C-alpha positions as CSV (number, residue, x, y, z in Angstrom):
1,M,82.3,-5.5,95.2
2,N,80.6,-6.4,98.4
3,E,77.2,-8.0,97.1
4,T,75.8,-8.3,100.7
5,H,76.3,-4.6,101.6
6,F,74.2,-1.9,99.8
7,P,73.4,2.0,100.5
8,V,69.7,1.2,100.2
9,I,67.8,-1.8,101.0
10,I,64.0,-1.6,100.0
11,I,61.9,-3.9,101.6
12,G,58.6,-4.9,99.7
13,G,58.7,-5.4,95.8
14,G,55.2,-3.7,94.8
15,P,54.8,-0.5,92.7
16,I,55.7,1.9,95.3
17,G,59.1,-0.2,96.2
18,M,59.6,-0.2,92.4
19,A,59.3,3.5,92.5
20,C,61.9,3.9,95.2
21,A,64.4,1.7,93.3
22,I,63.9,3.7,90.2
23,E,64.4,7.2,91.9
24,A,67.7,5.5,93.6
25,K,68.9,4.1,90.4
26,N,68.6,7.5,88.9
27,A,70.3,9.4,91.6
28,G,73.1,6.7,91.3
29,L,72.7,5.1,94.7
30,N,73.3,1.2,94.9
31,Y,70.2,-0.8,96.1
32,L,68.0,-4.0,96.7
33,I,64.8,-4.7,96.9
34,L,63.6,-7.7,99.3
35,E,60.3,-9.2,98.4
36,K,58.7,-11.9,100.2
37,G,56.8,-13.1,96.7
38,C,56.3,-12.5,93.4
39,L,56.9,-9.0,91.9
40,V,54.0,-6.9,92.9
41,N,52.9,-9.5,95.3
42,S,49.6,-7.9,96.3
43,L,48.6,-7.2,93.0
44,Y,48.9,-10.7,92.0
45,N,46.9,-11.8,94.8
46,Y,43.9,-9.6,93.6
47,P,41.3,-11.7,92.0
48,V,42.1,-12.5,88.5
49,N,39.3,-10.4,87.1
50,M,39.5,-7.3,89.0
51,T,39.3,-4.0,87.2
52,F,41.1,-1.3,88.9
53,F,39.4,1.9,90.3
54,S,42.0,4.1,88.6
55,T,42.8,4.8,85.4
56,S,45.8,3.6,83.8
57,E,47.7,7.0,83.6
58,R,47.5,7.2,87.6
59,L,49.1,3.9,88.0
60,E,52.4,4.8,85.9
61,I,55.8,4.8,87.4
62,G,59.2,5.8,86.1
63,G,57.8,7.6,83.3
64,V,57.0,4.3,81.3
65,P,53.8,4.4,79.9
66,F,50.7,2.3,81.2
67,V,48.6,1.5,78.0
68,S,45.6,-0.1,78.6
69,I,42.5,-1.6,76.5
70,S,40.0,0.1,78.5
71,A,39.5,3.1,80.5
72,K,40.0,1.0,83.8
73,P,43.2,-1.5,83.4
74,T,42.6,-4.7,84.7
75,R,44.8,-7.1,86.8
76,P,46.4,-8.8,83.8
77,E,47.5,-5.7,82.5
78,A,48.9,-4.4,85.4
79,L,51.0,-7.5,86.2
80,E,52.3,-7.0,82.6
81,Y,53.1,-3.2,83.0
82,Y,55.2,-3.7,86.3
83,R,56.8,-6.6,84.4
84,R,57.8,-4.4,81.8
85,V,59.2,-1.7,84.1
86,A,60.9,-4.4,85.9
87,T,62.9,-5.1,83.0
88,S,63.2,-1.6,81.5
89,Y,65.1,-0.4,84.7
90,A,66.6,-3.6,85.2
91,I,65.4,-3.5,88.7
92,N,67.5,-5.4,91.1
93,I,65.3,-7.2,93.3
94,H,65.4,-10.8,94.8
95,L,62.3,-12.3,94.9
96,F,60.8,-15.1,97.3
97,E,63.4,-13.7,100.2
98,K,61.4,-12.7,103.4
99,V,62.9,-10.2,105.4
100,I,63.0,-11.6,109.1
101,A,64.3,-8.9,110.9
102,V,66.5,-5.4,110.6
103,K,68.8,-5.0,113.5
104,P,71.1,-2.5,114.1
105,G,74.6,-3.2,112.5
106,T,78.6,-3.2,113.2
107,R,78.9,0.5,112.6
108,Q,77.1,3.7,113.0
109,Q,74.1,3.7,110.9
110,M,74.5,0.6,109.2
111,F,71.9,-2.1,109.6
112,S,71.9,-5.9,109.3
113,V,68.9,-7.3,107.3
114,V,68.2,-11.0,108.2
115,T,66.1,-12.8,105.2
116,S,64.9,-16.4,104.8
117,K,67.9,-16.5,102.4
118,A,70.8,-14.2,103.4
119,T,72.1,-11.6,105.5
120,Y,72.6,-8.0,104.1
121,T,74.0,-4.8,105.5
122,A,72.8,-1.3,104.6
123,D,73.0,2.4,105.5
124,H,69.1,3.2,104.6
125,I,66.3,1.1,104.7
126,I,63.0,2.0,102.7
127,V,59.9,0.0,103.8
128,A,57.3,-0.3,101.5
129,T,55.4,-3.1,102.4
130,G,51.9,-2.1,101.9
131,F,48.9,-3.7,103.7
132,Y,47.8,-6.8,102.1
133,D,49.5,-9.6,103.8
134,I,47.5,-9.8,106.9
135,P,43.7,-10.8,106.7
136,Y,41.2,-9.4,109.8
137,L,40.2,-12.4,111.3
138,L,36.6,-13.4,111.8
139,N,37.6,-14.8,115.2
140,V,35.2,-17.4,115.4
141,H,35.0,-21.2,116.0
142,G,35.5,-22.9,112.3
143,E,37.5,-20.3,110.5
144,D,40.7,-22.5,110.2
145,L,38.3,-25.0,108.3
146,P,40.0,-25.3,104.6
147,K,36.5,-24.3,103.2
148,V,37.5,-20.6,104.6
149,T,39.5,-18.4,102.5
150,H,40.5,-14.7,103.1
151,Y,41.6,-14.3,99.5
152,Y,39.5,-14.5,96.4
153,K,41.1,-15.6,93.1
154,E,38.3,-16.6,90.5
155,P,34.8,-17.9,90.4
156,H,35.2,-21.2,88.5
157,S,35.5,-23.6,91.6
158,Y,32.5,-22.2,93.2
159,A,29.9,-23.1,90.5
160,F,27.0,-24.7,91.7
161,Q,28.1,-24.5,95.3
162,K,26.7,-22.7,98.4
163,V,28.8,-19.9,99.0
164,I,28.8,-17.1,101.9
165,V,30.7,-13.8,101.4
166,V,31.5,-11.8,104.3
167,G,32.0,-8.1,103.5
168,A,30.6,-5.3,101.9
169,M,33.5,-3.5,99.9
170,N,34.9,-4.2,96.6
171,S,36.4,-7.5,97.3
172,A,33.4,-8.8,98.6
173,V,31.1,-7.4,95.9
174,D,33.3,-9.0,93.3
175,A,33.1,-11.9,94.9
176,A,29.2,-12.4,95.3
177,L,28.7,-11.2,91.7
178,E,31.3,-13.4,90.1
179,T,30.7,-16.7,91.7
180,W,26.7,-16.2,91.5
181,R,27.1,-15.6,87.8
182,K,28.8,-18.9,87.5
183,G,26.1,-20.5,89.0
184,A,26.6,-20.6,92.6
185,E,24.1,-19.9,95.6
186,V,25.2,-16.4,97.2
187,T,24.5,-15.4,100.9
188,M,26.4,-11.9,101.8
189,V,26.9,-11.5,105.7
190,I,27.3,-7.2,106.1
191,R,28.0,-6.3,109.5
192,E,26.5,-2.6,108.5
193,H,23.1,-1.7,107.1
194,Q,24.5,-1.3,103.6
195,V,26.8,-2.0,100.6
196,G,30.1,-0.1,101.2
197,E,29.8,3.2,99.9
198,R,33.4,3.1,98.3
199,V,32.3,0.2,96.2
200,K,33.2,0.9,92.5
201,Y,30.6,3.2,91.1
202,W,29.7,1.2,88.1
203,V,29.6,-2.4,90.2
204,R,27.5,-1.0,93.2
205,P,24.1,-0.5,91.4
206,D,24.5,-4.1,90.3
207,I,25.1,-6.0,93.9
208,I,22.1,-3.6,95.1
209,N,19.7,-4.8,92.3
210,R,21.0,-8.5,92.7
211,I,20.1,-8.4,96.4
212,K,16.6,-6.1,95.9
213,E,15.7,-9.2,93.3
214,N,16.6,-11.8,95.8
215,S,19.2,-13.1,93.5
216,I,21.7,-13.0,96.1
217,Q,20.5,-13.1,99.6
218,A,22.0,-10.6,102.2
219,Y,21.9,-10.2,105.7
220,F,22.7,-6.7,106.7
221,N,23.6,-5.5,110.5
222,S,24.7,-9.4,110.6
223,T,27.9,-11.1,111.9
224,V,29.1,-14.9,111.4
225,V,29.2,-16.6,114.6
226,E,30.4,-20.0,113.8
227,I,31.5,-22.2,110.7
228,R,30.9,-26.1,110.5
229,Q,31.8,-28.5,107.8
230,H,28.2,-27.9,105.9
231,E,26.4,-25.0,107.8
232,V,27.3,-21.6,109.2
233,D,25.5,-20.0,112.1
234,I,24.6,-16.3,111.3
235,L,23.4,-13.8,114.0
236,T,20.9,-11.1,112.3
237,P,18.5,-8.6,114.0
238,E,15.9,-11.4,113.8
239,G,18.2,-13.7,115.7
240,M,20.5,-16.4,115.0
241,K,20.1,-18.3,111.7
242,T,21.8,-21.5,110.6
243,I,22.4,-22.2,107.0
244,E,23.7,-24.9,104.7
245,N,27.4,-23.9,103.5
246,D,29.9,-25.3,101.1
247,W,32.5,-22.5,101.3
248,V,32.8,-19.2,103.1
249,I,34.8,-16.5,101.4
250,A,35.6,-13.7,103.9
251,M,36.8,-10.4,102.3
252,T,36.9,-8.8,105.5
253,G,40.1,-6.6,104.8
254,Y,43.6,-6.3,105.6
255,Q,46.1,-5.0,107.6
256,P,49.7,-3.7,107.6
257,N,52.5,-5.6,109.4
258,L,52.8,-2.6,111.8
259,D,54.4,-5.0,114.5
260,F,57.4,-5.3,112.3
261,L,58.0,-1.4,112.0
262,E,57.7,-1.5,116.1
263,Q,60.4,-4.3,116.0
264,M,62.8,-1.9,114.4
265,G,62.0,0.7,116.8
266,V,59.6,2.9,114.5
267,Q,57.5,4.8,116.7
268,L,53.4,4.3,116.3
269,S,50.6,6.7,117.7
270,E,49.0,5.5,120.6
271,D,45.3,5.5,119.2
272,E,43.7,2.7,117.0
273,I,44.9,4.2,113.8
274,R,48.8,3.4,115.2
275,T,50.2,6.0,112.4
276,P,54.0,5.6,112.1
277,F,56.0,8.9,112.9
278,I,57.6,10.4,110.1
279,D,59.1,13.4,108.7
280,E,56.5,14.4,106.3
281,H,59.3,16.4,104.0
282,T,61.7,13.1,104.0
283,H,59.5,10.0,105.2
284,E,62.3,9.3,107.7
285,T,60.9,7.7,110.7
286,N,62.2,8.3,114.6
287,V,64.6,5.9,113.4
288,K,67.5,7.7,111.5
289,N,67.8,6.2,108.2
290,I,64.8,4.2,108.3
291,F,62.3,5.5,105.9
292,L,58.7,4.4,104.9
293,A,56.9,4.8,101.5
294,G,53.4,3.7,100.5
295,V,50.5,2.7,102.2
296,I,52.5,2.0,105.2
297,C,52.6,5.5,106.1
298,G,48.8,5.5,107.0
299,G,48.9,2.7,109.8
300,M,45.5,1.3,109.8
301,N,44.0,3.9,107.8
302,T,44.6,2.1,104.8
303,H,42.4,3.8,102.5
304,R,44.3,7.3,102.6
305,L,47.4,6.2,100.5
306,F,47.2,4.6,97.0
307,I,49.6,4.1,94.2
308,E,48.7,7.4,92.5
309,N,49.1,9.3,95.7
310,S,52.1,7.5,97.2
311,R,54.7,7.9,94.0
312,E,55.9,11.2,95.5
313,H,57.4,9.5,98.5
314,A,59.8,7.6,96.7
315,I,61.0,11.2,95.4
316,K,61.0,12.7,98.9
317,I,62.9,9.8,100.2
318,T,65.8,9.4,97.5
319,R,66.3,13.4,97.8
320,A,66.7,13.1,101.8
321,I,69.2,10.4,101.3
322,S,71.2,11.6,98.4
323,Q,71.5,14.8,100.3
324,R,72.7,12.9,103.5
325,R,75.3,11.1,101.4
326,S,76.7,14.2,100.1
327,G,76.7,16.1,103.1
328,V,74.1,18.5,102.4
329,S,71.4,19.7,105.1
330,G,67.7,19.8,104.5
């Protein structure tokens, strides 16, 4: 058996990549998942105390029940659940193996997949890489200082420190509330005129009330202009303000690696959303035998697709691949 050739290679070991693997296995297709980080790497990088917006049954894949203590599952529960799914299906996955390039192979309809550890060949490629890997940068002087992070994990290290949180969506609000409750002096810098309307409904009133009572300082319609070791300059409607600062948590959002798709020849729309071209029935791109699954299908619109409404992508893709390999059209 050639262990470097697979009928299907799946790039991305998140919930949707795993769902694609389960469907491939059920269809009798030999496959391999290549994941640049740990299992469900994006979920692992979520804040330690994060609670999902969705209920547990909407996060299920492969028919494995997801039992949560509360109505809304937590990050640790999700990590445990997807580990259990991986074990239950004996999912074939290579962790900490980054895909560097996908190139045309040596025979018709075959691809060469170059990774940080090896080179494989595949007849079909499924890209399920999500969008959590590339943060939107502030593009200001000082952003590369060690005090600045685009990923927030847990609040303890910020206790009794002066913290700026940039952003107004769920991650920013969670970081602001959690660090404040651990004794941090928190300032939020928000580009819009209000806290994001998509913030979890049980959390949004909390942050609004903390701002109203001045427990957390917030500058609306404002942006960070420069970051220095002990200060940050903020442009506000009232003019420039300089405040003392120890840490900057820039929760400005993330974007999918669309350049990777373009390198494979996948066509993107010319508007600012840069939506990849896919056949809605099969999720095949303009490049024959390259398929997309999950959030990556939405291009820069990362709020349209989630685990619960992307699981069906795996079914569509696997059906298309199976029909093609058996010579059935459709």
